[in-house]
C-alpha positions in Angstrom: 98.0 90.0 68.8 97.1 93.6 70.5 95.0 95.8 67.9 97.0 99.5 66.9 94.8 101.5 69.0 95.9 99.2 72.0 99.1 101.1 73.0 99.9 101.2 76.6 99.9 105.3 78.3 102.8 107.2 78.7 103.7 106.8 82.6 106.1 109.8 83.8 106.7 110.7 80.1 107.6 107.3 79.4 106.7 104.2 76.9 107.4 101.4 78.4 111.0 99.5 76.9 109.4 95.9 77.3 105.8 94.9 76.3 104.9 91.3 77.2 101.0 90.5 75.7 99.3 87.9 77.6 97.7 86.4 74.8 101.0 85.0 73.7 101.3 81.1 74.9 105.6 81.8 74.5 105.4 85.1 76.5 103.5 83.3 79.6 106.0 80.8 79.8 108.8 83.4 79.7 106.8 84.8 82.6 106.5 81.4 84.5 103.0 81.7 83.9 100.6 78.4 83.1 99.6 79.3 79.8 96.7 76.4 79.9 95.3 78.0 82.8 91.4 78.8 82.8 91.4 81.9 84.5 91.5 84.8 83.0 94.4 87.4 82.6 94.9 91.1 81.9 95.8 92.0 78.3 99.2 93.1 78.8 102.3 93.2 81.5 104.8 96.2 80.7 108.2 97.4 82.3 108.4 101.1 82.0 112.4 102.5 82.5 112.0 103.6 85.8 111.5 99.8 86.9 107.8 100.2 87.4 105.8 97.0 86.4 102.3 97.5 85.1 99.2 95.0 84.2 97.1 96.5 81.6 93.4 95.2 80.7 92.1 97.0 77.6 88.1 96.7 77.8 85.5 97.6 75.6 82.5 96.4 78.1 83.4 95.0 81.4 85.5 97.7 84.3 84.2 95.1 86.8 85.5 92.2 84.8 88.6 94.2 83.9 89.1 94.9 87.3 89.0 91.1 88.5 91.4 90.1 85.7 94.0 92.9 86.7 93.8 91.4 90.0 93.9 88.0 89.2 97.2 88.6 86.7 99.0 90.2 89.5 98.3 87.4 92.3 99.8 85.3 89.5 102.7 87.2 88.6 103.6 87.4 91.6 103.4 83.9 92.6 105.3 83.4 89.4 108.1 85.9 91.4 107.2 89.4 88.3 106.7 92.3 90.4 103.2 94.5 89.8 103.7 98.5 91.0 100.5 99.8 88.6 96.6 98.5 87.5 96.0 100.4 84.6 92.5 100.3 82.2 91.9 100.9 79.5 88.3 101.6 77.4 86.6 103.9 75.2 84.0 105.4 77.9 82.3 104.0 81.2 79.3 102.0 79.6 76.0 103.4 81.0 75.3 100.5 83.6 78.8 100.9 85.0 78.4 104.9 85.3 76.2 104.3 88.5 78.8 102.0 90.0 82.0 103.5 88.7 83.4 107.4 87.8 87.1 108.2 86.6 88.4 110.8 88.9 91.7 112.0 87.3 93.1 109.0 86.1 92.3 106.8 88.8 89.0 104.5 88.8 86.7 105.5 92.0 83.6 103.7 93.4 80.5 106.2 93.5 79.1 104.7 96.3 82.3 105.0 98.9 84.0 108.3 96.8 86.9 105.8 96.9 89.8 104.7 94.8 89.3 101.2 93.4 92.4 99.2 94.3 93.5 95.7 93.8 95.3 93.5 95.9 99.0 92.7 94.7 100.8 90.4 97.4 100.7 92.5 100.7 99.9 95.4 99.2 97.1 97.7 97.5 97.3 99.1 93.6 95.0 101.8 92.8 93.6 101.4 89.8 94.1 103.3 86.9 92.2 104.1 84.0 92.9 105.9 80.2 90.3 106.5 77.6 91.8 105.5 74.3 91.5 109.4 73.3 93.9 110.3 76.3 96.7 107.9 75.4 96.3 109.2 71.7 97.1 112.8 72.9 99.7 111.3 74.8 101.3 109.8 71.7 100.6 112.7 69.7 102.7 114.7 72.1 105.3 112.5 73.0 108.7 113.8 73.3 111.1 111.1 73.5 112.2 109.4 76.9 112.8 112.2 78.9 110.1 114.7 80.4 109.3 117.5 78.3 109.9 119.6 81.1 113.1 119.1 81.9 115.0 121.0 79.5 113.4 124.1 79.5 
């Protein structure tokens, strides 16, 4: 079960309209994923109104493990005929040790050494890993104006 602070980000000003908790065995079965697999999955699989599917990992410790979980989840979902458009990490912060490896540029996770976004493989394509801090998502929800972008009807 997700904790109250584990809210998915708003993408293009919209909340997901379907959320699958990947710790829930019945949700895994509904997605044709093997609940008995020993491989670690991301925490959530969400569908956004404009037909974007996101794998989401809520991390408090290792971003590197989170990236691995996102990639493994994307691979398993694609093998089960699912779709993955977005890979999202949500964290309180980047820990001290990983600040030497990663940095946040906008909402993308970058490798410091290469100065390029971290990507996961999703079938034949590569997806850039987005990162949001809890306080950023809290601010999104505080300013949430409904399903339409606030600037549509000015």
